[in-house]
Structure formats: C-alpha cells, structure tokens
N, C-alpha and C positions, 0 to 999 in steps of 0.2 A: 253651680251647686256648691253647697258647703260640705266639705269632705268630713265624713264621720266613720268611726271604726265599723259601724254596722253596715256600711256600704259594701263591705268586702267579705267574701265567703272563702276564697282560695288562699288568702294571705295568712301565713303562720302567725300565731299570737305574739311571738317575740318581735315581729316586724310591724305590727299594727301602728304603734306610736309613730314610727318613722314614716310610714305610708301616709298617715294623716298630716304630719308635718310637711311632707313633700307635696301632697296634694294641695294643701292650703297655700303653700309657697307658689306653686304653679298657677293657681287661680289668681293670686295677687299679682302675678306677672302677665295676666291677660289671656290665659288659656281657658277654653271651654272644655270641661273635663267629662269623661265617662269612665266609671269604675268597672274594671274587669270586663271589657267589651268582648263579645264573642262573634267570630265570623269563620266560616269554613276555610276561608283563604288564609287566615292567620296561622303561623306555626304553633302558637299557643295563645291562651288568653293573657294579655299583659295586665299588669296591675292597673294601669291608667292609659287612656288615650286622650291626648290634648290637641285641640285645633286652634290655630291662631294664624291670621294673615295667609290663608290658603295653604298652610303647612299642617301636615298630620304628624304628630309625635307619638310614638309608642314607648311607654316607660315600664321598665322592670325595676323592682326594689328587692334587693337580696343582701345576704350577709357576705357573699363572695361572688366573683365573676364566673359566669358560665359561658365560656367562649363558644362552645358548640351551639348553644341556643342563640347567641348573638349572630353567629354565621348564618343560621337559618332565617333570622329576621332580615339580614342583609340580602339574602336571596329573594325574599318577599319584596323588599324595597326596590331591588333592581328590576323586578317584574312589574312594578307599578308605573303608572303614567302620570302621576301627580306627585308633588313634593312630599316625600315620605322619609321620616327620620326615626332613629331608634336610639334610646338612651338607657344605660344601665346605671342605676343609683345604688351605691353601696352604703348600707346602714350600720348602725350600732358601733361606730368608731373603727370599723374594719378598714383595711387598706387594700390597694390594688398593686400587684407585683409589677416591676418594670416590664417584664416580658408580656404580661397580660395587657398593660396599658399600651405598649407598642403595637400589639396585635389589634386592639380595638381602634386605635388611631388609624392604622392601616386600612381597616374595614370601613372607616367613616362613622363609627359608633360613638355617640356621646357618653361621657362618664361624669357623674355627679357624686359627691360625697355628702351624706346626711349625717350630721353629728349634733345631737341634742336638738335645738330648735333652729339650727342654721343649715344652709345648703351651699356647697362650694362646687364650682365647675373645675374639672380636671382637663377635659378636652371637649370641643364642640361637636355636635351632631351634624353630619352632612346630609344633603339631599341624596338619598341612596338611588333614586330613580334617574339621576342625571349622570350619565356615563361620559364625563368630559374631564379633561385635564387642562390646566393652564399652560399655554405655550411656553417653551424655554425662552428666557430673556437673555439678550446679549448684555455685557457689562454696561454698555452705554445706555441701555433702556431701563436699568434698575431704578434710576431716580424717578423717571416719569411713570413707570408701570409697576414699580415694586409694591406700592400700596394696594393696587388692584390684585396683584398676585397673592399678597398676604390675606386680603379679604376672602379670596377664593379658597385658600388653604384653611380658613376658619369656618368654611361651610356657607359663606354668604355670597353665593354666586351672582345673584341679581345686583347686589351692591358692587361686587367686583366688576361686572360688565358695565355698570353705570360709571364707575370711576375710570375704567379704561376708555370709554367713550369720551369722557371729559378730557383725558390726557391727549387723545387724538385731536379733539376739537381745538385744544390750546395750541398744539404743534402746528396744525393746519392753518390756524388763524395767524400765528406768528410768521409762518412761511409766506402766506399771501400778503400780509401787511408789508413785509420787507420787499416783496416783488413790486407792489404798488408804489412804495416809497421810491424805489430805484427807477421807476418808469419803464420797467422791463416788460410789462404785460399789458394787454388790452383785452376787451371783452365784447362779445356779441351774443345775442340770444338766439334761440332756435328759429326766429323769424328773420334773422339777418340784421336786426337793429342793434346799433352800437349801445353798449351799456357802460356807464362810468361808475366805478367804485372808488371811494376815497379811503384813506387809512382809517378815518373815524368810523366809516360804515363797516369796514372789515372788522374793526375792533368790537363792534356790537353784534357780529354775526353768530348765530347758533350753528350747530352742526348741520342742520338742514339748509341754512342760508349759505354756508360754506360749500355744501354739495352743489348748489346752483351756481355759485361764483366760479368754482373750479371747472364745472361743465361749460361755462360761458367763455373760458379762456380761448383766445385765438392762437392757433399753432402751439398747443400745449406740448411740453416735454413729455417723455414717457412716464416720468414720475408723476407729473401733474395729471396726466390722463388716468393713470391707475388710481391715484388718490381720489379723483372725481368719482370713479366707479365705486371705490370703497365707501366713501361718505354717503353716496346715494343708496348703496346696499344696506348700510348699517342704520341709517336714520330712522326707519320705521320701528325697529326694536329699541332704539334710543328713546323714541317717544313713548313706547310702551313702558319701559322701565322707569321713565321719569314721571309719568302721569297715570299709569294703570298697573303699578307694581303689585298691588294686592287684589287685582281683579282676576276672575277666571274667564274662560272663553277662548275664542280664536286667537286673540292677541297673545294670551298667556301660552297657548300651545305653540304658536309660532316662535315666541321668544325661547322657550325650552328646546325646541327642535334645532334652532339655528345658532344658539349662543356659542357652542363649541367652535364652529366654523367662523363665526363673527369675531371671536377673540383672536383667531389666527390671522384674519384679515386686518384687524387693528394692529397687531404686532408687526406684520409685514409692512403695513403702511407707515408705521412709525420708523421702521428701519430705513425706508426710502426717504422720508422727510428729514431724518437726522443724519443720514449717511452711516448708520450703524445698526 
C-alpha cells in the first residue's frame, strides 16, 4: 500500500508527516503494511503493523517514549507463538533519554528516530515471543562463536543459530581431518561394513555428513561420541535455517522450540572439541 495521511484516524495532526515518511520507508524496505490495525488481543491499536519474512512488527510513532505502553506490548509479544516485534519511532527531532533507551533495550523493543525525511535505528527489535538467552562463552570460544552471540544480541536469532552451526561444523571438520591424517581413527557403518574417509572427503563434509562420519567411528572417545550425538541432533534444524528460514509450518515451530537448547549443545560441543 502507498501510505497517505488519510489512512490514519488516531494519529495526532502534528505526527502525520512523520508517520507517512515512516510508512513509506518501511514499505520501501519490504514490509507489507496495515494502518492502525485493531485486534482485541492488542494492548492498543498501533500506528502500523508490518509483516516481512514471517515476522510481525508493530510500530508506534510518538513524540516521546511511553515505557508503560512498551511494557504492555512486550507482554503481548511474550504470549505470542510467532515472531513478534515492537518498535517505538520517535518523531519531530525529539530524543530518547539514556534511561529510557536502556529500558527499551532491556525489553527487546526497537527504537527508530524519524527526522525530516530520514529514519535512523537506535536499537534493533527482538523477537519477543522467543524466551531464549545465548549461552555464556568462555574466553577461548569468543573468536569462533562471538559473531553468533552478537547476531543474537541484535535480535537476529535465526542468523545467530546458523552462524553457530557453521562454527561447530568447521571445528568438527578440523578435528576429524586431523584424526584421519594421523591414522588414529577407523570407521564402520551400522551394517558392520568398513568405511574409508580421506582428508579430502572430510574437507567437503557438511554438518550432516560429519554427523554420519562421527557416528561411524570405531571405538570413539567420549568427546567423539558426544559430538556425534550433538551433530545428529542439530542437523535437522541446521537444514531448516539454511533452506527454509522464511517458511512457516512444522519445521519453523520445531526450530523455535529447540533453538535455545540447541545453542547450549553447540557451545558445549565446541568446548569439548577445543578443550575450552
């Protein structure tokens, strides 16, 4: 839709220009918009609802922050079962106090500033329906999993999980390649048939392939046995986030339900593989 001032009934006159600017900016960024949507479940009618990539964003446009209203929307988001985000957009050149910004960040509320014809992000909106925290990282794991942690803190939990899976895949591949190079390991499948893996084959393995290879190890160490379990457990969600990231349905529900525990599994597996 093309956003016009006449689309709004509840917006004060002094905010209409900012709302139109904001709506057109959101539409240009790929959001499908609805003006002043109403639902009995909503704490109030937001100025705009935007949907993109299976995410529902609810937008307020105001001259100042209403923390109590934001808290009510957070309660709504936490009661939701799908990706739900809430954004406060401050208009007319007004600012947000440090204490307000700190509280909104703590809540996972996004903050935008509308000034003339431009929109600037102060902090990202998080998926309020996802009650998950990124596991604590040891100093040794900051290099490999720090980017995944940062993505999570920015509200990008699917990208965070995907990045963490890639880090585990890389570490597991390096571990197995070294073991093959040193002639320390042998493999047999579940039918008792000997399987031969070369370094080159290991280098080309995906996380799913590595899960099979670790499972095929003869006389695995405790670490190798546990890593095999971890890779096998995580691979279905890795496939989901790699190929079905923006799809709804059973895969999406399973990913949302399991991602918190899967991240813990990844961190613990990385600790075992790296000794830290």
